[in-house]
Structures are given as structure tokens and as C-alpha cells.
C-alpha positions in Angstrom: -49.9 -13.3 8.6 -52.0 -10.2 8.0 -51.5 -9.4 11.7 -47.8 -9.2 11.1 -48.1 -7.7 7.6 -46.2 -10.5 5.9 -46.7 -12.7 2.9 -47.1 -16.5 3.0 -43.6 -16.7 1.5 -42.1 -14.5 4.2 -43.9 -16.5 7.0 -42.9 -19.8 5.5 -39.3 -18.7 5.3 -39.4 -17.6 8.9 -40.6 -21.0 10.2 -38.5 -23.0 7.7 -41.2 -24.7 5.7 -42.1 -24.6 2.0 -44.7 -21.9 1.1 -47.1 -24.4 -0.6 -47.2 -26.4 2.7 -48.1 -23.2 4.6 -50.8 -22.4 2.0 -52.2 -25.9 2.3 -52.4 -25.6 6.1 -54.0 -22.2 6.0 -56.6 -23.1 3.5 -57.7 -25.9 5.8 -58.2 -28.2 2.8 -58.4 -31.9 3.8 -57.5 -31.2 7.4 -56.9 -34.2 9.6 -59.3 -34.7 12.5 -56.5 -34.1 15.0 -55.6 -30.8 13.4 -59.2 -29.7 13.6 -59.2 -30.6 17.3 -56.0 -28.8 18.0 -57.0 -25.6 16.2 -60.3 -25.5 18.0 -58.6 -25.3 21.5 -58.3 -21.7 22.6 -55.6 -22.4 25.2 -53.4 -24.1 22.7 -54.0 -21.4 20.0 -53.0 -18.7 22.5 -49.7 -20.5 23.1 -49.2 -20.8 19.4 -49.9 -17.2 18.8 -47.4 -16.2 21.5 -44.8 -18.3 19.6 -45.9 -16.6 16.3 -45.4 -13.2 17.9 -41.9 -14.1 18.9 -41.1 -15.3 15.4 -42.5 -12.2 13.8 -40.4 -10.0 16.1 -37.3 -11.9 14.7 -36.7 -13.9 17.8 -35.3 -17.4 17.4 -37.7 -20.0 18.5 -36.6 -23.6 19.0 -38.7 -26.3 17.5 -38.5 -27.9 21.0 -40.7 -25.0 22.2 -43.4 -26.0 19.7 -43.0 -29.7 20.3 -43.4 -29.2 24.0 -46.6 -27.2 23.5 -48.1 -29.9 21.3 -46.9 -32.8 23.5 -48.4 -31.2 26.6 -51.7 -30.6 24.8 -51.9 -34.1 23.3 -51.1 -35.7 26.7 -53.6 -33.7 28.7 -56.4 -33.7 26.1 -56.1 -36.8 24.1 -54.0 -39.4 25.9 -55.1 -38.8 29.5 -58.8 -38.6 28.5 -58.5 -41.8 26.4 -59.5 -40.1 23.2 
């Protein structure tokens, strides 16, 4: 959010989630193992950052875009490898 010079409240509003949920996710408290695995993947994080850039520019981003990114990652890295 600092990259885009916006508050948690503004960022939460842009993506349509409650600010406390965003705060919880950012603080990394009690992160699930899957979320840790997802956030440690640089390829996935680049894709997420590209979507974040689009949102910050005011572009409309379909949740389908995000779902597709996560589904492809999970399939290639968790399901296919048998994790």
C-alpha cells in the first residue's frame, strides 16, 4: 500500500473487503500454511502485484482474474506435485 500511497482503508475499499480483514492478512498473524506457501512464490507474487497495479490505477479487475491466477498456481504447484 505504501507503494501506491494509500491507506489500508482505501486499499480495502478498492478490493471490496473489510479493512480489519486486510489488516489481519498484512500482519501475517496466524497465517495458514497454504498462504505462507503462496506468498513465498515469486512468480505468483509478480502476478498478484500486476493485478494490484491495475487496481491502484483505477482499473476494474474481475475476481475471475484472481481466481484464475490462484487456481493455476495451486494446480501446478500443489495438486500436480501431490503436495
